[in-house]
C-alpha positions as CSV (number, residue, x, y, z in Angstrom):
1,X,13.6,101.9,30.0
2,X,16.1,102.3,32.8
3,X,15.2,99.6,35.3
4,X,12.8,96.6,35.7
5,X,12.5,94.7,39.0
6,X,11.6,91.0,38.8
7,X,10.3,89.3,42.0
8,X,10.2,85.6,42.2
9,X,13.3,85.3,40.1
10,X,14.4,82.0,41.7
11,X,11.1,80.3,40.7
12,X,10.4,78.2,37.7
13,X,8.6,80.8,35.7
14,X,10.9,83.6,36.9
15,X,13.9,81.6,35.5
16,X,12.4,81.9,32.0
17,X,11.8,85.7,32.4
18,X,15.2,86.8,33.5
19,X,17.0,86.8,30.2
20,X,14.3,88.5,28.1
21,X,13.6,91.1,30.8
22,X,17.4,91.8,30.9
23,X,17.1,92.9,27.3
24,X,14.1,95.3,27.8
25,X,15.9,97.7,30.2
26,X,19.3,99.1,31.0
27,X,19.1,97.3,34.3
28,X,17.2,94.2,35.6
29,X,17.1,93.8,39.4
30,X,16.0,90.3,40.2
31,X,14.9,89.3,43.6
32,X,13.8,86.4,45.7
33,X,14.4,84.8,49.1
34,X,17.2,82.5,47.8
35,X,20.8,83.3,48.7
36,X,21.6,83.5,45.0
37,X,20.2,82.6,41.6
38,X,23.4,81.5,39.9
39,X,25.1,83.2,37.0
40,X,23.6,86.6,36.2
41,X,22.9,88.1,32.8
42,X,24.9,91.1,31.6
43,X,22.6,93.8,32.9
44,X,21.2,91.8,35.8
45,X,21.8,92.2,39.5
46,X,20.3,90.2,42.4
47,X,18.9,91.5,45.7
48,X,17.6,89.1,48.3
49,X,14.3,90.6,49.7
50,X,11.3,89.4,51.7
51,X,8.0,90.4,50.2
52,X,6.5,90.6,53.7
53,X,9.0,93.2,54.7
54,X,8.0,96.7,53.5
55,X,11.3,98.4,54.0
56,X,13.1,95.7,52.0
57,X,10.6,96.0,49.1
58,X,10.6,99.8,49.2
59,X,14.4,99.7,48.8
60,X,14.1,97.1,46.1
61,X,11.9,99.3,43.9
62,X,13.9,102.5,44.2
63,X,14.6,103.8,40.7
64,X,12.5,101.2,38.9
65,X,10.3,102.0,36.0
66,X,8.2,98.8,36.2
67,X,8.0,95.8,38.5
68,X,7.2,92.3,37.2
69,X,5.8,90.7,40.3
70,X,6.0,86.8,40.3
71,X,7.1,86.3,43.9
72,X,4.7,84.4,46.2
73,X,3.9,81.0,47.6
74,X,2.7,79.2,44.4
75,X,0.3,76.7,45.9
76,X,-2.6,76.4,48.3
77,X,-1.5,76.6,52.0
78,X,-3.0,77.5,55.3
79,X,-4.2,81.2,55.4
80,X,-1.6,82.1,57.9
81,X,1.1,80.9,55.5
82,X,-0.4,82.7,52.5
83,X,-0.9,86.0,54.4
84,X,2.7,87.2,54.6
85,X,4.1,86.7,51.1
86,X,0.9,86.7,49.0
87,X,-1.3,89.3,50.7
88,X,0.9,91.6,52.8
89,X,3.5,91.1,50.1
90,X,1.1,92.4,47.4
91,X,0.3,95.5,49.4
92,X,4.0,96.1,50.0
93,X,4.7,95.9,46.2
94,X,1.9,98.3,45.2
95,X,2.6,100.7,48.1
96,X,6.3,100.7,47.4
97,X,5.6,101.2,43.7
98,X,3.5,104.2,44.4
99,X,6.0,105.7,46.8
100,X,8.8,105.2,44.3
101,X,6.8,106.5,41.4
102,X,7.0,103.1,39.6
103,X,4.7,103.4,36.5
104,X,3.3,99.8,36.3
105,X,3.1,96.5,38.1
106,X,2.9,93.5,35.9
107,X,1.4,90.8,38.1
108,X,1.3,87.0,38.0
109,X,-2.3,86.5,39.0
110,X,-4.0,83.2,38.5
111,X,-7.1,81.4,37.1
112,X,-7.6,80.5,40.8
113,X,-9.0,84.0,41.4
114,X,-12.0,82.7,39.3
115,X,-11.4,79.0,39.8
116,X,-15.0,78.1,40.9
117,X,-16.5,79.2,37.6
118,X,-17.6,76.2,35.5
119,X,-15.2,75.4,32.7
120,X,-18.2,75.3,30.3
121,X,-19.0,79.0,30.9
122,X,-16.1,80.4,28.7
123,X,-15.6,83.3,31.1
124,X,-14.1,86.7,30.1
125,X,-11.8,88.9,31.9
126,X,-14.8,90.7,33.4
127,X,-16.0,87.5,35.2
128,X,-16.5,88.2,39.0
129,X,-14.1,86.7,41.4
130,X,-14.9,83.2,42.6
131,X,-11.7,82.0,44.3
132,X,-11.2,78.3,44.8
133,X,-8.6,78.4,47.7
134,X,-6.9,80.8,50.0
135,X,-4.3,81.0,47.3
136,X,-7.0,82.2,44.9
137,X,-8.4,84.6,47.5
138,X,-5.0,86.2,47.7
139,X,-5.0,86.7,43.9
140,X,-8.4,88.4,44.2
141,X,-7.0,90.7,46.9
142,X,-4.1,91.6,44.7
143,X,-6.3,92.3,41.6
144,X,-8.6,94.5,43.7
145,X,-5.5,96.2,45.2
146,X,-4.3,96.9,41.6
147,X,-7.7,98.3,40.7
148,X,-7.7,100.6,43.8
149,X,-4.1,101.8,43.1
150,X,-5.0,102.7,39.6
151,X,-8.3,104.5,40.5
152,X,-6.8,106.4,43.5
153,X,-3.1,106.7,42.8
154,X,-2.6,106.1,39.0
155,X,-0.3,103.1,39.3
156,X,-0.9,101.1,36.2
157,X,-1.1,97.3,36.3
158,X,-1.6,94.2,34.2
159,X,-3.0,91.2,36.1
160,X,-2.1,88.1,34.2
161,X,-4.4,85.3,35.2
162,X,-2.1,82.4,34.4
163,X,-3.9,79.1,33.8
164,X,-1.2,76.4,33.8
165,X,2.3,77.3,32.7
166,X,3.9,73.8,32.8
167,X,4.5,70.8,30.6
168,X,1.3,69.3,29.1
169,X,0.7,66.0,30.8
170,X,-3.0,65.9,31.6
171,X,-6.4,66.5,29.9
172,X,-7.0,69.8,31.7
173,X,-3.8,71.3,30.3
174,X,-5.0,70.8,26.7
175,X,-7.1,73.9,27.3
176,X,-5.2,75.6,30.1
177,X,-1.6,75.4,28.8
178,X,0.6,78.5,28.6
179,X,3.9,77.8,26.9
180,X,7.0,79.5,28.1
181,X,7.4,81.3,24.8
182,X,3.9,82.7,25.1
183,X,4.5,83.6,28.8
184,X,7.5,85.7,27.7
185,X,5.4,87.3,24.9
186,X,2.6,88.1,27.4
187,X,5.0,89.7,29.9
188,X,6.7,91.7,27.1
189,X,3.4,93.0,25.8
190,X,2.3,93.9,29.3
191,X,5.5,96.0,29.7
192,X,5.6,97.7,26.3
193,X,2.0,98.5,25.7
194,X,1.9,102.4,25.9
195,X,-1.0,102.5,28.4
196,X,-2.8,99.8,30.4
197,X,-4.6,101.5,33.3
198,X,-5.9,98.5,35.3
199,X,-6.1,95.5,33.1
200,X,-6.8,91.8,33.4
201,X,-5.6,89.2,30.8
202,X,-5.7,85.4,30.8
203,X,-2.3,83.8,30.6
204,X,-3.0,81.0,28.2
205,X,-1.7,79.8,24.8
206,X,-3.7,79.6,21.5
207,X,-5.2,76.2,22.5
208,X,-8.2,74.8,20.5
209,X,-9.8,73.9,23.9
210,X,-9.1,77.2,25.7
211,X,-11.8,77.8,28.4
212,X,-11.5,81.6,28.7
213,X,-12.0,84.6,26.5
214,X,-9.4,87.4,26.1
215,X,-11.3,89.6,23.8
216,X,-11.5,92.5,26.3
217,X,-7.7,92.6,26.6
218,X,-6.9,92.5,22.9
219,X,-5.4,96.0,23.1
220,X,-2.3,94.5,24.8
221,X,-1.4,92.9,21.5
222,X,-0.9,89.5,23.1
223,X,-1.1,87.0,20.3
224,X,-0.1,83.6,21.5
225,X,1.3,81.1,19.0
226,X,1.5,77.7,20.7
227,X,-1.3,75.2,20.8
228,X,-1.6,72.2,23.2
229,X,-3.7,70.3,20.6
230,X,-0.5,68.7,19.3
231,X,-0.4,66.7,22.5
232,X,-4.0,65.7,22.5
233,X,-3.9,62.3,20.9
234,X,-1.3,61.0,23.4
235,X,-2.9,62.6,26.4
236,X,-6.4,61.5,25.7
237,X,-5.3,58.0,24.9
238,X,-3.8,57.8,28.5
239,X,-6.7,59.5,30.2
240,X,-9.7,57.5,31.7
241,X,-13.2,59.0,31.3
242,X,-13.7,62.0,33.6
243,X,-15.7,61.7,36.7
244,X,-18.4,64.4,36.4
245,X,-18.9,64.5,40.2
246,X,-15.2,65.5,40.7
247,X,-14.9,69.3,41.0
248,X,-11.4,69.2,39.5
249,X,-13.0,68.2,36.2
250,X,-15.9,70.7,36.4
251,X,-14.4,74.0,37.4
252,X,-11.8,76.4,36.0
253,X,-9.5,75.8,39.0
254,X,-9.0,72.1,38.3
255,X,-7.4,70.3,41.2
256,X,-7.5,73.5,43.3
257,X,-11.3,73.5,43.1
258,X,-11.4,70.0,44.7
259,X,-8.8,70.3,47.5
260,X,-9.8,71.2,51.1
261,X,-8.9,74.8,52.1
262,X,-5.3,75.0,53.2
263,X,-4.2,71.7,51.5
264,X,-1.8,71.6,48.5
265,X,-3.4,71.9,45.1
266,X,-0.2,71.0,43.2
267,X,0.4,67.8,45.0
268,X,-1.6,65.8,42.5
269,X,-0.7,67.8,39.3
270,X,2.6,66.1,38.4
271,X,4.3,69.4,37.5
272,X,7.7,68.9,35.9
273,X,10.4,71.1,37.4
274,X,12.1,72.2,34.2
275,X,13.5,75.4,35.5
276,X,15.8,77.1,33.1
277,X,19.4,77.2,33.9
278,X,21.9,79.7,32.4
């Protein structure tokens, strides 16, 4: 493969993807809004680009074989804030991919596209959209955009509905955890699978308490190895009984299912910023 573009390279998840992606192609072009992302890997270059600016994204994707699209606001926010990077930005990525003959978009979607499904339903990748926030609504838009661009323009995509890719420090994450190693494996499989068409897969590790079903995406060869159960005794000993009237305990979206529209969903999640540094 000649070139891969990574958006969101300055983010926490992007920081774990840069090195492995730099080994999958002759060139890795990393991008974000930051002025720089520190020391670059041997085959990596950095381009500052605004997802909401089509001309910048079109130029970014020139010569790319695939784009791994992790750039976006990663939390619930007012619709006007989400609109530029998450919705217009998604259109810009897929349109620029089509115009530049990029074969595939590997997209960081989210469980929040289906966040209002009850956790007890064990939903598959064919579950209908039920967003829990404006953030989740933007993920629904991007997934439908991906489907449209496959059906009408033959741009392949893998939409990875990530559950929670962060340190395990609460009861929900015993089912929703995606380890960084499994994240890398999922992205690599999404790139190297010979044909994907339009595909959806849940980004979650091999947890005993996993609340979603990836059977329909088995052709990707994603076989996670990590299991959050090793944290269960400590987490559950520190967790009070769950309030069954609290939406954050009942629905797939967790805290995002409980917050008012436009208000942060991550504010109460105690996410550890363990971004990788070179």
